[in-house]
C-alpha positions, 0 to 999 in steps of 0.5 A: 386482906388489908386492915380496914381501919387503916384503909379507912383512916387513909381515905379519911385523910384524903378529905381533911379540909380542916387542917387548920384545926390540926394541933390548934390550941382550940382544935378540940372544939371540932371533936365535940357534937354541935349541941355541945359547941353551944354548951361550951360557948355558954359555959365560957361566957359564964366563966368570963363574966364571972372572972370579969365580975360582970353580973349574969344569970340564967333562966330558972325553972320556978318549980325546981330552982334549976337552970332551964335547958330550954328557954326563949333566952340563954343568958342575962348579962347586965340585965339584958336577956341574950340569945347566945350562939357559938360557931367555929370558923369554917373553911372560908375563914368565916363563922356561921351562927345557926338557928337565930330565931325572931320569935323568941323573947330575947333582947340581944344576940351574942355570937361567939366565934371560935377559930383555931387560935382565937375567939371573936364575938359580936353583940347586937340588939334584937332590933338590929337583928330583925332589921339586918343591921347585925348582918343579912340573915339567911333562912336555914330551910327553904321556904321557912322563916323560923330559923336563920343563919348569920355569917360573919367575917372575923374582921367584923367582930371583936376580939374577946379581949374587948368583951368587958368594954363592949358588953358594958357599952352595949348595956349602957346604950341599950338602957338609954 
C-alpha cells in the first residue's frame, strides 16, 4: 500500500494556487486561522502606532479593566474609533475585507492588506463607507444586509510606510 500521507501531500500540491506565498517573507499569515489574521492585524497596528508615537487605545471592560474582545469598534487612533479589518491578497492580487458592518458604532474603517512581501492600508470615514465612497460593498449573504465585503486593489491603497502621514491627515480632516 502506498503511504497515504505522501499520496495526500502529492494530491494537495496539485491544487496549490497560492504559490506566491510559498517562501514569502509574510507567508506565515496563510498558515493561521482567519480569526487570528484579524488579531495579527490589530496587534501590528498597535505596535506600529506605539513605535510611531501615535496615541491609540482599545475598548475596555469597565468592570475588569481588561480590553474587550467584542466591541462595536476595534481600536481608537488619534481619538477616532476604528473598525479594523485585515485581509490577505487573493489569487487575483486583490484584498477582500470581510464582515464590514454599518450598524456598529465606529467612526472610521481601517483596512490592512497583507501581500506576500508588502503591506497596504486604507482608511475611510464611516460616512464614506455607507455612501460607497470607500468602494462598493457587497453583501456577504444573499438577501441579507448585516455584513459586507469590500474588495480593494493594492493600487487603490497606501503603502504602509505612509501610515503616519495618512492617519494624521485623516484625523485632522475628520475633526474639522
